C-alpha positions in Angstrom: -11.0 17.2 23.2 -9.9 17.1 19.3 -11.8 19.6 17.7 -14.3 18.6 14.8 -13.2 19.6 11.1 -16.5 18.8 9.7 -20.1 20.2 11.0 -22.2 17.0 12.0 -23.8 15.4 9.5 -26.9 15.3 8.6 -26.6 19.8 10.0 -30.0 20.1 10.7 -31.0 17.3 13.3 -28.8 18.7 16.1 -30.6 22.5 14.8 -33.7 20.4 15.8 -33.0 18.8 19.1 -31.4 22.3 20.0 -34.8 24.1 18.7 -37.1 21.3 21.1 -34.3 21.9 23.7 -35.6 25.7 23.9 -39.0 24.6 23.5 -38.6 22.7 26.8 -36.3 25.2 28.4 -39.0 28.1 27.8 -41.8 25.6 28.8 -40.1 24.8 31.9 -38.6 28.3 32.9 -41.6 30.3 32.3 -39.5 33.3 32.2 -40.6 35.8 29.3 -38.1 38.5 30.5 -36.3 39.5 27.6 -33.1 38.9 29.4 -33.8 35.3 30.1 -34.0 35.3 26.6 -30.0 36.7 26.4 -28.6 34.6 28.7 -29.8 31.1 27.5 -28.5 32.2 23.7 -25.2 33.6 25.3 -24.5 30.2 27.5 -25.6 28.0 24.4 -23.3 30.1 22.2 -20.9 30.3 24.5 -20.6 26.3 25.3 -20.9 25.4 21.3 -18.1 27.7 20.6 -16.1 26.5 23.5 -16.7 22.9 22.3 -15.2 23.4 18.6 -13.3 26.0 17.3 -12.7 26.1 13.7 -14.7 28.3 11.3 -17.3 25.7 9.7 -17.9 24.5 13.2 -18.7 28.0 14.8 -20.9 28.6 12.1 -22.8 25.7 12.9 -22.3 26.5 16.6 -24.2 29.8 15.8 -27.3 27.6 14.2 -27.1 25.6 17.7 -27.5 28.9 19.5 -30.0 30.1 17.2 -32.4 26.6 17.3 -31.9 26.8 20.7 -33.2 31.1 21.3 -35.7 30.6 18.4 -37.6 27.2 20.4 -37.4 29.6 23.3 -38.7 32.7 22.0 -41.4 30.8 20.1 -42.9 29.4 23.6 -43.0 33.1 24.5 -44.6 34.4 21.5 -47.6 31.5 21.3 -47.9 31.6 25.1 -47.8 35.0 26.2 -48.8 36.1 29.7 -52.5 36.0 30.1 -54.8 39.7 29.1 -57.3 41.1 31.8 -59.9 40.2 29.1 -58.8 36.6 28.9 -61.8 33.9 29.3 -60.2 32.4 32.5 -60.7 35.5 34.5 -64.3 34.7 34.1 -65.0 31.6 34.9 -68.1 30.6 36.8 -69.8 34.3 36.3 -73.4 34.4 35.9 -75.4 36.2 33.2 -72.2 36.7 30.5 -72.5 36.7 26.9 -69.6 35.6 25.0 -69.0 36.8 21.1 -66.6 34.0 19.0 -65.0 32.7 16.0 -65.7 28.9 15.1 -62.0 27.5 14.8 -62.6 23.9 14.2 -64.5 21.9 12.4 -68.3 20.6 14.6 -67.6 16.9 16.3 -70.7 15.8 16.3 -71.8 13.3 19.0 -74.6 10.7 19.6 -75.8 13.3 22.4 -73.9 17.1 21.5 -71.5 18.9 19.0 -68.3 20.2 20.2 -66.8 22.8 18.4 -63.8 25.4 19.5 -64.3 28.8 19.5 -61.7 31.9 19.9 -63.7 34.7 21.9 -63.6 38.2 20.8 -66.0 40.1 23.3 -67.2 39.9 26.7 -70.5 41.2 28.1 -70.3 41.4 31.9 -73.7 42.8 34.1 -72.8 45.6 36.4 -74.7 47.1 39.0 -77.7 48.6 38.1 -78.1 46.3 35.3 -75.8 47.8 33.1 -73.2 45.8 31.0 -69.5 46.2 29.9 -68.3 44.7 27.3 -64.9 44.1 27.2 -62.3 42.8 24.3 -61.9 39.0 25.0 -59.0 36.3 24.5 -58.5 32.4 24.6 -60.0 29.7 23.7 -62.8 27.1 24.8 -64.9 24.0 24.0 -68.3 24.8 23.1 -70.6 22.1 24.3 -74.4 22.3 21.6 -77.2 20.0 22.8 -80.2 19.7 21.0 -80.6 20.2 17.2 -81.0 23.2 14.9 -81.5 24.1 11.0 -79.0 26.0 10.9 -75.7 24.4 11.0 -72.8 26.1 12.8 -69.1 26.2 10.4 -65.7 26.6 10.9 -65.0 30.6 10.9 -68.8 31.6 11.8 -69.3 34.3 14.1 -71.5 33.2 17.2 -72.9 35.0 20.3 -73.8 32.5 23.2 -74.2 32.9 26.7 -72.2 31.1 29.6 -71.6 30.7 32.2 -67.4 29.7 31.2 -67.1 26.4 33.3 -62.6 25.9 34.0 -61.2 23.0 32.9 -60.3 20.3 35.9 -58.2 17.4 36.2 -58.8 14.5 37.9 -56.5 14.6 41.2 -55.0 11.1 41.7 -51.0 10.6 41.1 -49.7 10.1 37.7 -53.0 11.4 36.0 -52.9 12.4 32.6 -52.6 16.3 32.9 -55.6 17.3 30.4 -55.6 21.0 31.7 -51.8 21.4 30.3 -52.8 19.2 27.7 -55.7 21.9 25.9 -54.0 25.1 27.6 -51.2 24.1 24.9 -53.9 24.1 22.0 -54.8 27.5 23.7 -58.2 26.0 25.7 -58.9 27.3 28.7 -62.6 26.4 29.6 -66.0 25.0 28.2 -69.3 26.2 27.9 -72.3 23.9 27.7 -75.7 25.1 25.9 -78.6 24.7 24.0 -78.4 25.1 20.2 -81.4 27.3 19.9 -79.3 29.8 21.9 -76.8 30.4 19.8 -76.9 33.4 17.5 -75.0 33.4 14.5 -73.2 36.8 13.8 -71.1 36.3 10.4 -70.9 38.5 7.8 -72.7 37.2 4.6 -69.7 38.4 2.8 -67.1 35.4 3.6 -63.7 35.4 2.2 -63.6 32.5 -0.6 -61.3 30.3 0.9 -63.8 30.6 4.2 -66.5 29.5 1.6 -64.5 27.0 0.5 -63.0 25.6 3.5 -67.0 25.2 5.0 -68.1 23.6 1.6 -65.3 20.9 2.5 -67.2 20.6 6.0 -70.6 20.3 4.9 -69.1 17.5 2.1 -67.6 15.8 5.2 -70.3 15.8 7.2 -72.9 14.4 4.4 -70.3 11.8 2.9 -70.0 10.4 6.7 -73.4 10.7 7.2 -74.1 8.4 3.9 -71.1 5.9 4.7 -72.9 5.3 8.2 -76.5 5.2 7.0 -75.6 3.1 3.9 -73.9 0.4 6.2 -75.9 0.6 8.9 -73.4 1.8 11.5 -71.5 -1.6 11.0 -67.8 -1.7 12.7 -66.8 -1.7 8.7 -68.8 1.9 8.2 -66.6 3.1 11.3 -63.6 2.4 10.0 -63.7 3.3 6.5 -65.4 6.5 7.5 -62.5 7.5 9.7 -59.9 6.5 6.9 -61.6 8.6 4.4 -63.2 11.4 6.9 -60.9 11.5 9.7 -64.3 10.7 11.9 -63.6 8.5 14.4 -64.9 10.1 17.7 -67.9 7.7 17.5 -66.3 4.6 16.8 -67.0 2.0 19.7 -64.0 1.6 21.9 -64.0 -2.5 21.5 -62.9 -2.1 17.9 -60.2 0.5 18.4 -59.1 -1.6 20.9 -58.9 -4.5 18.7 -56.8 -2.7 16.3 -54.8 -1.3 19.0 -54.1 -4.7 20.5 -52.7 -6.1 17.1 -50.3 -3.5 16.9 -52.7 -1.7 13.7 -54.0 1.1 15.5 -52.3 3.8 13.3 -54.6 2.5 10.3 -57.8 4.7 11.7 -55.6 7.7 12.2 -55.3 10.0 9.0 -51.3 10.3 9.1 -48.0 9.5 7.2 -48.9 6.1 5.9 -52.4 7.3 4.7 -51.1 10.5 3.3 -47.9 8.4 1.8 -50.4 6.3 0.0 -52.4 9.2 -1.5 -49.5 10.6 -2.8 -48.5 7.5 -4.5 -52.2 7.5 -5.9 -52.5 10.6 -6.9 -48.3 10.8 -8.4 -49.4 7.8 -10.5 -52.4 9.2 -11.6 -51.4 12.7 -12.5 -47.9 10.9 -14.0 -49.9 8.6 -16.2 -52.2 11.5 -17.9 -48.7 13.5 -18.3 -46.8 10.6 -20.4 -49.7 11.0 -23.1 -47.9 14.3 -24.1 -44.9 13.1 -25.6 -43.0 16.4 -25.1 -43.7 16.4 -21.2 -42.4 12.9 -21.3 -39.6 13.4 -23.2 -38.2 16.4 -21.2 -39.0 14.5 -18.1 -41.4 17.6 -17.1 -44.3 15.1 -16.5 -42.7 13.9 -13.2 -41.9 17.5 -12.0 -45.6 18.3 -13.1 -47.3 15.4 -11.5 -45.2 16.3 -8.2 -46.9 19.7 -8.0 -50.1 18.7 -9.0 -50.0 15.9 -6.6 -49.7 18.4 -3.5 -53.6 20.4 -4.8 -55.3 17.6 -3.6 -53.6 15.8 -0.9 -53.9 19.5 0.5 -57.7 19.7 -0.4 -58.0 16.2 1.6 -55.9 17.9 4.8 -59.0 20.2 4.8 -61.8 17.9 4.2 -60.0 15.3 6.7 -60.2 17.9 9.4 -57.3 19.5 9.7 -55.9 17.1 12.3 -52.4 17.7 13.8 -50.8 14.0 12.5 -52.3 15.3 9.1 -50.6 18.5 9.2 -47.2 16.9 9.7 -47.9 14.3 7.6 -48.8 16.8 4.5 -45.7 19.1 5.5 -43.1 15.9 5.6 -44.5 14.9 2.4 -44.7 18.3 0.5 -40.7 18.4 1.8 -40.0 15.1 0.2 -41.7 16.5 -2.9 -40.0 19.5 -2.7 -36.5 17.4 -3.0 -37.7 15.6 -5.4 -38.9 18.7 -7.3 -35.1 20.2 -7.1 -33.5 16.7 -7.9 -31.8 17.0 -4.6 -30.4 13.6 -2.9 -31.1 15.6 0.5 -29.9 13.3 3.6 -33.5 11.6 4.6 -32.6 13.1 8.4 -32.5 16.6 7.0 -35.6 16.1 5.4 -37.2 14.9 8.9 -35.4 17.9 10.8 -36.9 20.1 8.2 -40.4 19.2 8.4 -39.7 19.2 12.6 -38.5 22.8 12.8 -41.4 24.1 10.7 -44.1 22.6 12.8 -42.6 23.2 15.9 -41.8 26.8 15.4 -45.6 27.0 13.7 -46.6 25.2 16.9 -44.1 24.9 19.9 -46.9 22.9 22.0 -46.8 20.0 19.2 -43.7 18.8 20.6 -45.3 17.6 23.7 -48.3 16.0 21.4 -48.0 12.3 21.4 -49.1 12.2 18.3 -45.8 14.4 17.3 -43.6 12.3 19.2 -44.5 9.3 17.7 -44.8 9.8 14.4 -41.5 11.4 14.3 -39.8 8.8 16.3 -41.6 6.0 13.7 -40.1 7.6 10.5 -36.5 8.4 12.9 -36.3 4.5 13.2 -37.4 3.5 10.1 -34.5 5.7 8.5 -32.2 4.6 10.8 -32.8 0.9 10.5 -33.0 0.8 6.8 -29.5 2.7 7.1 -28.2 -0.5 9.1 -29.8 -2.8 6.7 -28.2 -1.3 3.6 -24.7 -2.5 4.9 -26.0 -5.9 6.0 -28.5 -7.1 3.3 -26.7 -6.8 -0.5 -29.4 -9.9 -1.5 -32.1 -8.2 -4.4 -34.7 -10.5 -3.8 -38.1 -11.0 -6.0 -40.7 -7.8 -6.3 -43.5 -9.9 -4.1 -40.5 -11.0 -1.4 -39.1 -7.3 -1.5 -42.8 -6.1 -0.9 -42.6 -9.0 2.2 -39.3 -7.5 3.5 -40.1 -4.0 3.2 -43.3 -4.0 5.3 -42.3 -6.3 8.0 -39.0 -4.4 8.4 -40.7 -0.9 8.1 -43.6 -2.6 10.4 -40.6 -3.8 13.2 -38.3 -0.8 13.2 -41.8 1.7 13.5 -42.7 -0.7 16.6 -39.3 -0.7 17.7 -39.1 2.7 18.1 -42.2 3.5 19.4 -42.4 0.7 22.1 -40.5 2.9 25.0 -43.6 5.6 24.3 -46.7 3.6 23.8 -45.6 1.4 26.6 -45.2 5.4 28.5 -48.7 6.9 27.3 -50.8 3.7 26.3 -49.0 0.6 28.8 -49.6 -1.4 25.8 -47.6 -4.1 24.2 -48.5 -6.3 21.0 -46.3 -8.8 19.9 -48.5 -9.7 17.1 -48.3 -6.4 14.9 -46.0 -7.7 12.2 -48.3 -10.7 11.1 -51.1 -8.4 11.3 -49.3 -5.6 9.5 -48.6 -8.1 6.9 -52.1 -8.4 6.0 -54.3 -5.1 7.1 -51.5 -2.3 5.9 -51.9 -3.9 1.8 -55.7 -4.6 2.1 -56.9 -1.5 4.0 -54.0 0.9 2.8 -54.0 -0.2 -0.8 -57.5 -1.6 -1.4 -60.3 0.2 1.0 -58.6 3.5 1.5 -58.6 4.0 -2.2 -62.1 2.4 -2.9 -63.8 4.6 -0.1 -61.9 7.3 -2.1 -63.2 6.8 -5.5 -66.8 6.1 -3.3 -66.2 9.9 -2.0 -66.0 11.4 -5.3 -68.2 9.2 -7.6 -71.1 9.6 -4.7 -72.7 12.8 -5.8 -73.8 11.7 -9.1 -73.6 8.1 -8.9 -74.3 7.6 -5.1 -75.6 3.6 -5.6 -71.8 3.2 -7.1 -70.4 4.6 -4.3 -72.6 2.2 -1.7 -71.3 -0.9 -4.2 -67.8 0.4 -3.4 -68.2 0.9 0.3 -70.0 -2.3 0.4 -67.2 -4.2 -0.8 -64.7 -2.3 0.9 -66.8 -2.7 4.3 -66.6 -6.3 4.0 -62.3 -6.0 3.2 -62.7 -4.0 6.5 -64.8 -6.4 8.8 -62.5 -9.8 7.9 -59.6 -7.6 8.7 -60.8 -7.0 11.9 -61.7 -10.8 12.5 -57.8 -11.6 11.5 -56.8 -9.3 14.0 -59.1 -10.9 16.7 -58.1 -13.6 15.7 -54.3 -12.9 16.5 -54.7 -10.8 19.6 -56.6 -14.3 21.1 -53.5 -16.0 20.5 -51.8 -16.7 24.0 -49.4 -13.6 25.1 -50.9 -11.6 22.1 -51.1 -8.9 23.5 -50.4 -7.2 27.2 -51.1 -4.2 28.9 -47.9 -3.3 31.1 -47.2 -1.4 34.5 -46.6 2.7 34.0 -43.4 3.3 32.5 -41.6 6.4 34.0 -39.7 9.2 32.2 -36.6 7.8 33.3 -37.4 4.1 32.2 -38.7 5.5 28.2 -34.8 7.2 28.3 -32.7 5.0 29.3 -35.1 2.4 26.6 -33.7 4.8 23.8 -30.6 4.7 24.8 -30.0 1.4 25.2 -31.6 1.2 21.5 -29.6 4.3 20.7 -26.6 1.9 21.3 -27.8 -1.2 19.5 -28.3 1.1 16.1 -25.2 2.4 16.5 -22.8 -0.6 17.0 -24.4 -2.1 14.5 -24.1 1.2 12.1 -20.4 2.0 13.1 -18.2 -1.3 13.5 -15.1 0.6 14.4 -17.6 1.6 17.9 -18.4 -1.9 18.5 -16.7 -2.8 21.6 -17.2 0.4 23.3 -21.1 0.8 22.3 -21.0 -3.0 23.7 -19.6 -1.7 26.9 -22.4 1.1 26.8 -24.9 -1.4 26.7 -24.0 -3.7 29.1 -23.4 -0.6 31.9 -27.0 0.4 30.4 -28.9 -2.8 31.2 -27.7 -3.3 34.6 -28.3 0.1 35.9 -32.0 -0.2 34.9 -32.0 -4.1 35.5 -31.0 -3.1 38.9 -33.7 0.1 39.0 -36.2 -2.7 38.3 -35.6 -4.8 41.0 -35.5 -2.2 43.5 -39.1 -1.6 42.6 -40.4 -4.9 43.6 -40.3 -6.2 47.1 -42.9 -7.0 50.3 -44.4 -4.2 51.4 -44.0 -2.6 54.9 -47.1 -1.0 55.2 -51.2 -1.2 54.1 -52.0 1.3 51.8 -55.5 2.3 50.9 -56.5 5.2 48.3 -59.5 6.4 47.7 -59.2 7.9 43.8 -61.3 11.2 42.4 -63.5 9.6 40.2 -65.4 12.2 39.9 -68.8 11.9 41.2 -68.6 7.9 41.8 -66.5 6.1 44.2 -63.5 3.7 43.6 -60.7 2.6 46.4 -57.2 0.5 45.9 -56.3 -1.3 49.1 -53.0 -2.3 48.9 -52.8 -4.7 51.8 -49.4 -5.8 53.9 -49.6 -9.3 52.2 -49.2 -7.6 49.0 -52.8 -8.1 47.9 -54.5 -5.6 45.5 -58.4 -5.0 46.4 -60.3 -2.8 44.2 -63.7 -1.6 45.7 -66.1 -0.2 43.0 -64.7 1.7 39.9 -66.7 4.7 39.6 -68.5 5.8 36.3 -70.8 8.7 34.8 -74.4 7.8 34.0 -76.2 9.6 31.4 -74.9 10.6 27.7 -71.0 11.2 28.5 -68.8 8.6 26.9 -66.3 9.0 29.4 -65.2 5.8 30.4 -63.4 6.3 33.9 -62.1 2.8 34.3 -60.5 3.4 30.9 -58.9 6.7 31.4 -58.9 7.4 35.5 -58.3 3.9 37.6 -56.5 1.7 35.2 -53.6 4.5 34.5 -53.4 4.7 38.3 -53.3 0.9 38.9 -50.6 0.6 36.3 -48.6 3.6 37.7 -48.9 1.3 41.3 -47.4 -1.8 39.0 -50.7 -3.3 38.8 -51.6 -5.6 36.1 -53.5 -8.1 38.2 -56.6 -7.6 40.9 -56.7 -10.2 43.8 -60.4 -9.1 44.4 -62.9 -6.7 43.0 -65.6 -5.4 45.3 -69.2 -4.5 43.4 -70.6 -2.3 46.5 -73.9 -2.7 44.0 -74.4 -2.0 40.7 -75.5 1.5 40.6 -73.7 3.3 37.8 -71.2 5.8 39.4 -70.0 2.7 41.2 -70.2 0.0 38.5 -69.2 1.4 35.3 -65.5 2.0 35.4 -65.4 -1.6 36.6 -66.5 -2.9 33.0 -62.7 -2.3 31.8 -60.7 -3.6 34.8 -62.6 -6.7 34.4 -62.0 -6.8 30.7 -58.6 -6.2 30.7 -57.0 -6.8 34.4 -56.4 -10.6 35.6 -58.5 -10.7 38.7 -58.7 -13.4 41.3 -62.8 -13.0 42.5 -65.7 -10.6 42.1 -67.2 -9.6 45.1 -70.9 -8.3 44.8 -74.1 -8.3 46.2 -77.0 -10.4 45.1 -78.8 -7.4 43.3 -78.9 -7.4 39.4 -79.0 -4.2 36.7 -80.7 -3.4 33.8 -77.5 -1.6 32.4 -75.0 -3.0 29.8 -72.4 -2.2 31.7 -73.5 -5.3 34.9 -73.9 -7.3 31.5 -70.8 -6.4 30.2 -69.2 -7.6 34.2 -71.1 -10.6 34.2 -69.8 -11.5 30.8 -66.0 -11.0 31.6 -66.3 -13.5 34.7 -67.6 -16.0 32.7 -65.1 -16.1 29.9 -62.2 -15.5 31.9 -63.8 -17.7 34.7 -63.5 -15.4 37.3 -65.2 -16.5 40.6 -68.4 -14.4 41.9 -68.3 -14.2 45.8 -71.9 -13.4 47.4 -71.7 -12.9 51.1 -74.5 -14.0 53.2 -74.7 -14.2 57.0 -73.1 -17.1 57.2 -70.0 -16.8 54.4 -69.1 -12.7 55.3 -65.5 -12.8 55.5 -62.6 -12.7 53.3 -59.1 -13.3 55.3 -55.4 -13.4 54.7 -52.7 -13.5 57.0 -52.8 -10.5 58.8 -56.0 -8.5 56.9 -59.9 -9.7 57.0 -62.5 -8.1 55.6 -65.9 -8.3 57.2 -69.2 -8.3 55.7 -72.4 -6.7 57.5 -76.2 -8.0 56.6 -75.5 -9.5 53.3 -78.8 -10.3 52.1 -80.8 -7.9 50.1 -82.5 -6.5 52.5 -86.2 -5.6 50.7 -86.5 -5.2 46.9 -89.2 -2.3 47.4 -85.9 -0.3 48.6 -84.0 1.8 46.8 -80.6 0.2 45.5 -77.9 1.9 47.2 -79.8 0.8 50.4 -78.9 -2.9 49.4 -75.0 -1.8 49.2 -72.4 -4.4 50.2 -71.5 -2.9 53.9 -67.7 -4.0 55.0 -65.3 -3.5 57.7 -61.4 -3.5 56.4 -58.6 -4.4 59.6 -55.5 -5.0 60.1 -54.0 -5.0 63.8 -55.5 -1.9 65.2 -56.2 -0.4 62.0 -59.9 -0.1 61.0 -61.7 1.3 57.9 -65.2 0.7 57.2 -66.5 0.8 53.3 -70.7 1.5 54.0 -71.3 1.8 49.9 -74.3 4.5 49.0 -76.6 3.3 52.4 -79.3 5.4 53.7 -80.6 5.9 56.6 -83.2 3.3 57.1 -80.1 0.3 56.6 -77.7 2.3 59.2 -80.6 1.9 61.3 -80.4 -1.8 60.8 -76.9 -1.8 61.2 -76.8 -0.1 64.7 -79.4 -1.9 65.8 -78.0 -5.5 65.5 -75.7 -5.5 68.7 -73.6 -8.3 66.9 -72.0 -5.9 64.4 -69.2 -4.4 65.4 -68.9 -1.0 63.3 -66.5 1.0 65.1 -63.6 2.3 62.8 -60.6 4.6 63.2 -61.6 5.8 59.2 -64.9 6.1 57.5 -65.9 6.6 53.4 -68.8 8.5 53.5 -71.7 6.7 53.2 -73.4 8.1 49.7 -71.2 10.9 49.0 -72.0 12.9 51.9 -75.7 12.5 51.3 -77.9 14.3 54.0 -80.2 10.9 53.9 -77.2 9.3 55.6 -74.6 9.3 58.3 -77.3 9.6 61.2 -76.2 10.7 64.4 -76.5 7.1 65.8 -74.7 5.7 63.2 -71.4 8.0 63.7 -71.8 7.4 67.5 -71.3 3.3 66.6 -68.7 4.0 63.9 -67.0 6.6 66.2 -64.4 7.5 63.0 -61.4 9.8 63.8 -61.5 10.8 60.1 -64.1 10.4 57.3 -63.0 10.2 53.4 -65.9 12.0 51.3 -65.9 10.7 47.9 -67.8 13.2 45.5 -67.8 15.4 42.4 -66.6 18.8 41.7 -69.2 21.2 41.9 -71.7 18.0 41.5 -75.5 18.4 40.6 -76.3 16.7 44.0 -74.6 19.1 45.9 -73.0 16.4 47.8 -71.6 16.7 50.5 -74.9 18.4 52.6 -74.0 21.0 55.0 -75.8 19.4 57.5 -73.7 16.2 57.2 -70.7 18.2 57.3 -71.5 19.8 60.3 -72.7 16.5 61.9 -68.7 15.6 61.3 -67.4 18.4 62.4 -70.1 17.9 65.8 -67.9 14.8 66.4 -64.7 15.9 65.8 -64.1 14.0 62.7 -61.4 15.2 60.2 -62.9 15.7 56.7 -61.0 15.0 53.4 -62.6 15.5 50.5 -61.7 13.9 46.8 -63.2 17.1 44.9 -61.3 19.3 46.8 -58.1 17.0 48.1 -58.3 14.9 44.9 -57.4 11.5 46.0 -57.0 10.7 49.5 -54.5 7.8 50.4 -54.5 6.6 53.7 -50.8 4.1 55.2 -50.9 2.4 58.2 -48.3 -0.3 59.9 -51.2 -1.5 62.1 -50.4 0.6 65.2 -51.6 4.1 63.5 -52.3 5.9 60.4 -51.9 8.9 58.2 -54.0 10.3 55.8 -51.8 11.9 52.2 -54.4 14.3 50.4 -52.9 14.8 46.7 -54.1 18.5 47.0 -54.3 21.1 49.7 -57.7 21.4 49.6 -59.6 24.9 49.9 
């Protein structure tokens, strides 16, 4: 191998990659012994030295080894072994008292407030009423309900009572690993309590910087309330509040989806684009002021001083907007660019990007696994690479308006192209209208609405009327932009949800993109890179083709949706049937359909459903179907005759009308759905008694194929079970039973179990649910009948596969 005569240019990019490799190695291996650090560093150094031989490249190799070592070591520093006093050792213990320090701005929801608390001490009750006070470590989410005249602020010392609940994932294949996501932030559990039970123990002599942060937090919350009140919680108010304050968690999901489908979701987060625009605005302002002094202007110090002064409001805005990770990264990148400008160093933009990455990862190695980190750095990388390619081919100097349009279009296209594999992998969404959307929305929202919102923030304390006038005008512009985005996304094929991409798919896509960019940039390598692209595309095409094909077995998956029901049937005829969609009731905003059911369907390669069955319009069966009906192609909706006053039911029926989805209501004469080999038979489908509980009116049906059968009884109770068993025309016997009403004692009567005679029962219920389902008496009846029991709260998703003559049950977890 020919040795390299010069270090790779730009030299800091390989060092960043080496550091990322070390972080991955530390995260995967979990080997904390110092010997492993030495071994990993030594092997990396040996490989680098063998690869090159000259002095400069040996130094460069040592830098690579140092990068790997620092990345690996940083994981160990930031993720030490769990000590005895760690909060995770006290989960679900009663009567414990915690003290801690608030480490985040309060996040206000309609019915609760959430903060992050760094635990300091824990008081555990012992025998004879004696309490043992220990030093505690680890962070938790503290969820506060109710209102209080004394707000909880950043860095406050507080005292509160547990119990601490562990963070728990939904147990479905391919589900988002929320537990690991929070652990990387140091968060291990959660506490729910009333705000009146919180005691503030903060010392009155707080540091000046802490008081400053708390003051900014107060201003932020007050200005957010001012925006939402003056603009009457309109869509424009939510967008402006997100632009200026960074508070966007209360934004309506439909509005957020509208921007995402148009490829403009980045406008709703304070990140690189916003910080870049703000830096331009502040730099221009300070430079114009300093230009009034001839001495500074002639000596060229005006630009440098303006650059230094620009970092001050950016730093304040970083804190004001909530100090989010994406804003931190944007500030670091802008600061590095600004320092390079002040030092009059023409650094390579890839080097600047690499420095920002190294600083961020050294401070927080877990940022490497953050979606926003990956998206922001990938977008900037492809923008820089694309601009380098365009410089070789575009030699024209168009007029300024045309140049601006070309710049916006190029940046949008390059950022979209670079982030497409990640977006497909994480969000399963592709937008084909992002260029026309960004051409309008970026200038209007970025250069008009954002400055107007900031101006209203500045004048608000002295002239609230003027601030309201500025906000009203900006809100109208935002809403016009939203209408434009809605018009674009209503066009045919403007956007689409995609089947889930695996890590292999993402890597293959980036290899192909890298080959394309390299072939365009390095002319001498075109034939080689063209051959590489052909090979990569061929491999990827063959891999995609092998995924499809007719199934050789039937699959039924009862999903873990917490306290609710959802099951997917995949027939031998390649038909897909979704039975219920889960859902939470009450104050929670968590959308089971969006975050649990839909990702599982995408993982299976499903973007269209032949049949959706709503057994009855109860929230824990119905709410999750809203997202499914609105975002998937659905052939037929099957439901009973009941209606519901809940908004979820109205949205389901509205989606059916808008998308012209036929609604099938089985009755005693028309009570079957059949394909070539698979059939669904519905029993006693009329609404039986309007005075009965809505549960007893559930659709009850049996799935059959050859010798395989499974009964889906919804939430029926003893009364309906008696009617079903009393009708001799009903052939209820089935090999598998989905437990009625989540294992409630009001269901699964002895005569019902005798007639169904199942070998296996699957209970869909939530972990530690407030109803205490399944009831011990029901479990006892199942055991008396020698029925195998699987529970979603213990086993996660339960998958049943059958080739007609027999079946196998595969739980996602081993259970307890």
